[in-house]
C-alpha positions as CSV (number, residue, x, y, z in Angstrom):
1,I,208.8,19.3,-46.8
2,L,206.1,21.5,-48.3
3,A,206.5,24.1,-45.6
4,T,210.2,24.2,-46.3
5,D,209.7,24.6,-50.1
6,T,207.0,27.3,-49.7
7,P,208.4,30.8,-50.0
8,H,207.9,33.1,-47.0
9,P,205.4,36.0,-47.6
10,R,208.1,38.4,-46.5
11,D,210.2,37.4,-49.5
12,S,207.6,38.4,-52.0
13,A,207.9,41.6,-54.1
14,L,204.5,42.8,-53.0
15,H,205.5,42.6,-49.4
16,H,208.8,44.5,-50.1
17,L,206.8,47.1,-52.1
18,T,204.2,47.6,-49.3
19,Q,206.9,47.9,-46.7
20,H,208.9,50.3,-48.9
21,L,205.9,52.6,-49.4
22,L,204.6,52.7,-45.8
23,Q,207.9,52.5,-43.9
24,Q,208.4,56.2,-43.6
25,Y,204.9,57.3,-44.7
26,H,202.9,59.7,-42.5
27,K,199.2,59.8,-43.4
28,E,198.7,63.1,-41.4
29,V,200.8,65.0,-44.0
30,R,199.4,66.0,-47.3
31,P,201.3,64.0,-49.9
32,V,203.2,66.6,-51.9
33,H,206.9,67.4,-52.0
34,N,206.3,71.1,-52.7
35,W,203.7,72.6,-50.3
36,A,202.9,75.2,-52.9
37,D,201.5,72.6,-55.2
38,A,197.8,71.6,-54.8
39,T,196.5,68.1,-54.6
40,T,193.9,67.6,-57.3
41,V,191.1,65.3,-56.4
42,Y,189.1,63.9,-59.4
43,L,185.5,63.1,-59.0
44,D,183.2,60.9,-61.1
45,L,179.6,60.2,-60.3
46,F,177.3,57.4,-61.4
47,V,173.6,57.7,-60.4
48,Q,173.6,54.4,-58.7
49,A,175.2,55.5,-55.5
50,V,178.7,55.0,-56.7
51,L,181.3,57.7,-56.3
52,D,184.8,57.5,-57.8
53,V,187.4,59.6,-56.1
54,V,190.9,59.7,-57.6
55,W,194.0,61.7,-56.5
56,D,197.7,61.6,-56.8
57,D,200.0,60.8,-53.8
58,E,203.6,61.8,-54.5
59,F,204.8,59.7,-51.6
60,L,203.4,56.5,-53.0
61,S,205.2,56.1,-56.3
62,W,207.8,53.5,-57.2
63,N,209.8,52.0,-60.0
64,S,207.9,48.9,-61.1
65,S,211.0,47.3,-62.5
66,M,212.5,47.1,-59.0
67,F,209.5,45.2,-57.6
68,D,208.8,42.4,-60.1
69,E,206.9,44.7,-62.5
70,I,204.1,45.4,-60.0
71,R,202.2,48.4,-61.3
72,E,199.2,48.5,-58.9
73,I,198.6,47.3,-55.4
74,S,195.9,47.7,-52.8
75,L,196.6,49.5,-49.5
76,P,194.5,50.1,-46.4
77,L,192.7,53.4,-46.6
78,S,193.3,53.9,-42.9
79,A,197.1,53.9,-43.5
80,I,197.3,56.7,-46.1
81,W,196.2,60.3,-46.5
82,A,192.7,60.8,-47.9
83,P,191.0,64.0,-48.9
84,D,188.2,65.3,-46.6
85,I,185.5,65.5,-49.3
86,I,181.9,65.7,-48.1
87,I,178.5,66.2,-49.7
88,N,176.8,69.4,-48.4
89,E,173.3,68.2,-48.9
90,F,173.6,65.3,-46.4
91,V,170.6,65.1,-44.1
92,D,171.4,61.7,-42.7
93,I,174.4,59.6,-41.7
94,E,176.4,58.2,-44.6
95,R,175.2,54.7,-45.5
96,S,177.9,52.8,-47.3
97,P,179.6,49.4,-47.0
98,D,183.0,49.5,-45.4
99,I,185.6,49.1,-48.0
100,P,189.0,49.4,-46.2
101,Y,191.3,49.3,-49.3
102,V,192.1,51.5,-52.1
103,Y,194.1,50.9,-55.3
104,V,197.5,52.6,-55.9
105,N,199.5,52.4,-59.1
106,S,203.2,53.0,-59.6
107,S,202.7,56.7,-60.6
108,G,201.1,57.4,-57.2
109,T,197.5,57.7,-58.4
110,I,195.0,56.4,-55.8
111,K,191.6,55.2,-56.8
112,N,188.9,55.0,-54.2
113,F,185.7,53.4,-55.5
114,K,183.2,54.2,-52.8
115,P,179.6,53.0,-53.0
116,I,177.4,55.3,-50.9
117,Q,173.7,55.8,-50.3
118,V,173.0,59.5,-50.2
119,V,170.0,60.9,-48.2
120,S,170.0,64.5,-49.3
121,A,167.8,67.6,-49.0
122,C,166.1,68.4,-52.3
123,S,163.6,71.3,-52.9
124,L,160.6,69.6,-54.5
125,Q,158.5,71.4,-57.1
126,T,155.1,69.7,-56.9
127,Y,153.1,72.2,-58.9
128,A,152.9,69.9,-61.9
129,F,152.4,66.7,-59.9
130,P,152.4,63.9,-61.1
131,F,154.0,65.3,-64.3
132,D,156.8,67.0,-62.2
133,I,160.5,67.2,-63.0
134,Q,162.9,67.5,-60.0
135,N,166.4,68.9,-60.0
136,C,168.4,67.6,-57.0
137,S,172.0,68.8,-56.5
138,L,174.9,67.1,-54.9
139,T,177.7,69.5,-53.9
140,F,181.2,68.1,-53.2
141,N,183.9,70.2,-51.4
142,S,186.6,70.0,-48.8
143,I,186.0,71.0,-45.2
144,L,189.4,72.3,-44.2
145,H,191.6,72.5,-47.3
146,T,191.3,75.6,-49.4
147,V,191.7,75.6,-53.2
148,E,195.4,76.3,-52.8
149,D,195.8,73.0,-51.0
150,V,193.1,70.7,-52.5
151,D,191.6,71.4,-55.9
152,L,188.7,69.5,-57.5
153,D,188.3,68.3,-61.1
154,F,186.2,66.0,-63.2
155,L,187.6,62.5,-63.7
156,G,185.7,61.9,-67.0
157,N,184.2,63.9,-69.7
158,R,181.4,66.1,-68.4
159,E,179.2,65.3,-71.4
160,D,179.6,61.6,-70.8
161,I,178.5,62.1,-67.2
162,K,175.5,64.1,-68.3
163,H,174.0,61.6,-70.6
164,D,175.2,58.3,-69.0
165,K,172.1,56.5,-67.8
166,K,173.1,52.9,-68.0
167,A,174.1,52.8,-64.3
168,F,170.8,54.3,-63.1
169,L,168.7,52.0,-61.1
170,N,165.2,52.3,-62.4
171,D,162.7,52.0,-59.6
172,S,159.6,52.3,-61.8
173,E,158.7,55.7,-60.3
174,W,161.6,58.0,-61.4
175,E,163.3,58.3,-64.7
176,L,166.8,59.9,-65.1
177,L,167.0,62.7,-67.6
178,S,170.5,64.1,-67.2
179,V,173.3,64.7,-64.7
180,S,174.8,68.1,-65.4
181,S,177.9,69.3,-63.4
182,T,179.6,72.7,-62.7
183,Y,182.9,73.7,-61.1
184,S,183.0,76.8,-58.9
185,I,185.0,78.5,-56.2
186,L,183.2,79.1,-52.9
187,Q,184.4,82.2,-51.2
188,S,184.2,82.5,-47.5
189,N,185.9,84.2,-44.5
190,A,188.0,81.1,-44.0
191,G,189.3,81.2,-47.6
192,D,188.4,80.0,-51.1
193,F,187.2,76.4,-51.4
194,A,186.8,74.4,-54.7
195,Q,183.5,72.7,-55.1
196,I,181.8,70.6,-57.8
197,Q,178.1,70.4,-58.1
198,F,176.2,67.6,-59.8
199,N,172.6,68.4,-60.8
200,V,170.6,65.2,-61.0
201,V,167.5,65.9,-63.2
202,I,164.8,63.2,-62.8
203,R,161.1,63.1,-63.8
204,R,158.3,61.1,-62.2
205,C,156.5,58.2,-64.0
206,P,152.9,59.4,-63.8
207,L,150.9,56.3,-65.0
208,A,150.1,55.0,-61.6
209,Y,149.0,58.4,-60.4
210,V,146.8,59.0,-63.5
211,V,145.0,55.7,-62.9
212,N,144.7,56.1,-59.1
213,L,144.1,59.8,-58.7
214,L,143.4,61.8,-61.9
215,I,140.8,59.6,-63.6
216,P,138.8,59.0,-60.3
217,S,138.8,62.7,-59.6
218,I,137.4,63.5,-63.0
219,F,134.7,60.9,-62.5
220,L,133.8,62.4,-59.1
221,M,133.5,65.8,-60.7
222,L,131.3,64.5,-63.5
223,V,128.9,63.0,-60.9
224,D,128.8,66.3,-59.1
225,L,128.2,68.1,-62.3
226,G,125.2,65.8,-63.1
227,S,123.6,66.8,-59.8
228,F,122.8,70.2,-61.3
229,Y,120.1,68.6,-63.4
230,L,118.0,68.0,-60.3
231,P,115.6,70.9,-59.4
232,P,117.2,73.4,-57.0
233,N,114.3,73.2,-54.6
234,C,114.3,69.4,-54.5
235,R,115.3,68.0,-51.1
236,A,116.7,64.9,-52.8
237,R,119.3,67.2,-54.4
238,I,120.6,68.1,-50.9
239,V,120.9,64.4,-49.9
240,F,122.7,63.6,-53.2
241,K,125.1,66.5,-52.9
242,T,125.9,65.7,-49.3
243,S,126.8,62.2,-50.4
244,V,129.1,63.6,-53.1
245,L,130.6,65.9,-50.5
246,V,131.5,62.9,-48.4
247,G,133.1,61.3,-51.4
248,Y,135.1,64.5,-52.0
249,T,136.3,64.5,-48.4
250,V,137.4,60.8,-48.5
251,F,139.1,61.3,-51.9
252,R,140.9,64.4,-50.6
253,V,142.3,62.5,-47.6
254,N,143.6,59.8,-49.9
255,M,145.1,62.3,-52.3
256,S,146.9,64.1,-49.5
257,N,148.7,60.8,-48.7
258,E,149.8,60.4,-52.3
259,V,150.8,64.0,-53.1
260,P,154.3,64.9,-51.8
261,R,154.3,67.7,-49.2
262,S,156.2,70.8,-50.1
263,S,156.1,74.2,-48.4
264,G,157.2,76.0,-51.6
265,S,154.2,75.3,-53.8
266,A,150.9,73.5,-54.0
267,S,150.1,70.9,-56.6
268,L,147.9,72.0,-59.5
269,I,145.5,69.1,-59.2
270,G,145.0,70.0,-55.5
271,V,144.1,73.6,-56.4
272,F,141.6,72.4,-59.0
273,F,140.1,69.9,-56.7
274,T,139.7,72.4,-53.9
275,V,138.0,74.9,-56.3
276,C,135.6,72.2,-57.5
277,M,134.9,71.3,-53.8
278,A,134.1,74.9,-53.1
279,F,131.6,74.9,-56.0
280,L,130.0,71.9,-54.5
281,V,129.7,73.5,-51.1
282,L,128.3,76.7,-52.6
283,S,125.7,74.8,-54.6
284,L,124.7,72.8,-51.5
285,S,124.4,75.9,-49.4
286,K,122.2,77.6,-52.0
287,S,119.9,74.6,-52.2
288,I,119.5,74.5,-48.4
289,L,118.7,78.2,-48.2
290,L,116.2,77.9,-51.0
291,V,114.3,75.0,-49.4
292,R,114.4,76.8,-46.1
293,F,113.1,80.1,-47.6
294,L,110.3,78.4,-49.5
295,H,109.3,76.5,-46.4
296,D,109.1,79.8,-44.3
297,E,107.0,81.5,-47.0
298,W,104.6,78.6,-47.2
299,S,104.2,78.4,-43.4
300,S,103.5,82.2,-43.2
301,G,100.8,81.9,-45.9
302,Q,99.2,79.0,-44.1
303,E,99.1,80.9,-40.8
304,L,97.3,83.8,-42.4
305,L,94.2,81.8,-43.3
306,P,92.8,81.1,-39.8
307,L,93.5,84.7,-38.8
308,L,91.5,86.0,-41.7
309,C,88.7,83.7,-41.1
310,L,88.6,84.6,-37.5
311,Q,88.5,88.3,-38.4
312,G,85.5,87.6,-40.7
313,D,83.6,85.8,-38.0
314,T,84.2,88.6,-35.5
315,D,82.9,91.2,-38.0
316,T,79.9,89.0,-38.7
317,G,79.2,88.5,-35.0
318,G,79.4,92.3,-34.4
319,S,76.9,92.9,-37.1
320,R,74.6,90.3,-35.5
321,M,74.9,92.0,-32.1
322,D,74.0,95.3,-33.7
323,L,71.0,93.8,-35.3
324,R,69.9,92.2,-32.1
325,A,70.3,95.4,-30.3
326,Q,68.2,97.2,-32.8
327,Q,65.6,94.4,-32.6
328,T,65.4,94.6,-28.8
329,G,65.4,98.4,-28.6
330,V,62.8,99.1,-31.3
331,T,59.7,97.1,-32.3
332,E,59.6,96.9,-36.0
333,S,57.2,95.4,-38.5
334,P,57.6,91.8,-39.7
335,V,58.4,93.0,-43.2
336,C,61.2,95.2,-41.9
337,Q,62.5,92.4,-39.7
338,E,62.6,90.1,-42.7
339,H,64.5,92.7,-44.7
340,Q,67.0,93.1,-42.0
341,A,67.5,89.4,-41.6
342,Q,68.2,89.1,-45.4
343,S,70.6,92.1,-45.1
344,G,72.5,90.5,-42.2
345,T,72.9,87.3,-44.2
346,L,74.3,89.2,-47.2
347,K,76.7,91.1,-45.0
348,E,77.9,87.8,-43.5
349,V,78.4,86.4,-47.0
350,W,80.2,89.6,-48.0
351,F,82.6,89.4,-45.1
352,Q,83.4,85.8,-45.9
353,L,84.1,86.6,-49.5
354,R,86.3,89.5,-48.5
355,S,88.3,87.2,-46.1
356,I,88.8,84.6,-48.9
357,N,89.8,87.4,-51.3
358,N,92.4,88.7,-48.8
359,Y,93.8,85.2,-48.2
360,L,94.0,84.6,-52.0
361,Q,95.8,87.9,-52.5
362,T,98.2,87.2,-49.7
363,Q,98.8,83.7,-51.1
364,D,99.4,85.1,-54.5
365,Q,102.0,87.6,-53.1
366,V,103.8,84.7,-51.3
367,D,103.7,82.6,-54.4
368,Q,105.0,85.6,-56.5
369,R,107.9,86.1,-54.1
370,G,108.7,82.4,-54.2
371,V,108.7,82.4,-57.9
372,E,110.9,85.4,-58.1
373,W,113.4,83.9,-55.6
374,L,113.2,80.6,-57.5
375,A,113.9,82.3,-60.8
376,L,116.9,84.1,-59.3
377,L,118.3,81.0,-57.8
378,Y,117.8,79.1,-61.1
379,R,119.9,81.8,-62.8
380,F,122.5,81.4,-60.1
381,D,122.4,77.7,-60.4
382,K,123.0,78.0,-64.2
383,L,126.0,80.3,-63.5
384,L,127.4,77.7,-61.1
385,F,126.9,74.9,-63.6
386,R,128.7,76.8,-66.3
387,S,131.5,77.8,-64.0
388,Y,131.8,74.2,-62.9
389,L,131.9,73.0,-66.5
390,V,134.5,75.6,-67.4
391,M,136.7,74.5,-64.4
392,L,136.4,70.8,-65.3
393,G,137.3,71.6,-68.9
394,L,140.3,73.7,-67.9
395,Y,141.3,70.9,-65.5
396,S,141.3,68.3,-68.2
397,V,143.1,70.5,-70.7
398,T,145.7,71.4,-68.2
399,L,146.4,67.8,-67.3
400,C,146.6,66.8,-71.0
401,S,149.0,69.7,-71.7
402,L,151.2,68.8,-68.7
403,W,151.3,65.2,-69.9
404,A,152.2,66.3,-73.5
405,L,155.0,68.5,-72.1
406,W,156.2,65.6,-69.9
407,S,156.3,63.3,-72.9
408,G,158.2,65.8,-75.0
409,L,161.2,65.9,-72.7
């Protein structure tokens, strides 16, 4: 009884309307009565991976009074003509849920609400990282239809699109600033194509990078700056700076994993960090050369002492041999022999004193050269310290300025 009383679906107005619209419809044909008229496709973009596409189909209009006042129905997208609109910046396959239906109203307007996930190519400007602002564009145009066949237009007000942020999904790393849009005609050998470009302007949220990168880098630079208070010829300074250099290297590796890679520009903090690391290597090399030079000078001075003493003994022995030859060759009186013995002793003392004097003069020359080199390297060390201090101050001022500019936008 219930089956008999239930109306058949074929008797419904919706079924009659769908059959009426698609009975003689050919989706391969662009839906216009006059081929000279262009099909205008209206685009609207929400930065939440939602794309609204609207166009008019002249073959899918009806009189709602003839079909039980039905003013809007859903039709399979595969059964009707759809514009071939693509995004030029695609670098991956389109990731979107399969929605097989579109809405059609009685005037022939088709609304295709298409949620998509866009993986696009964007030229990153990482110079001001982490206070950088990126401008990524999404360009929509038709592949085959020229502007005479398929034209593009904005579905909503361009100012509303520019400042509409309520649909943006905040991921705690990027903040949406604006979505500007432009309409243009792309001229090519195949014809003129209409295109609409949306420029999505976003800025990075830098707090996590400030805590994890910038503040530790400043601390590391301050520790390296404090090492300049150690004496330049101190070996402990070499050990300390070597440890700081290891810290620089480890921190540099961690920073390279955090900073986005871009072939167009290098990040400003990376440049500052590399310059400070160069100062560290230069100071360490200077300390190593100074210790090595002073060690060589001290060793050469120590080697001169036995040579001088040996020379003094040789001279003394020669004088003794001369005295003995004189004693054996000529018989002299005891008074003369005693005088000669005293004279030989004085000459031996004289040669020893002269050897000591030569050694002390040589040692004074070595010490003088060491003092001169040490004074020169002290001045060079002060120059490095001041340059390092200026670089650290410039680094801090630059970061504060970039943060102020970022906050002002």
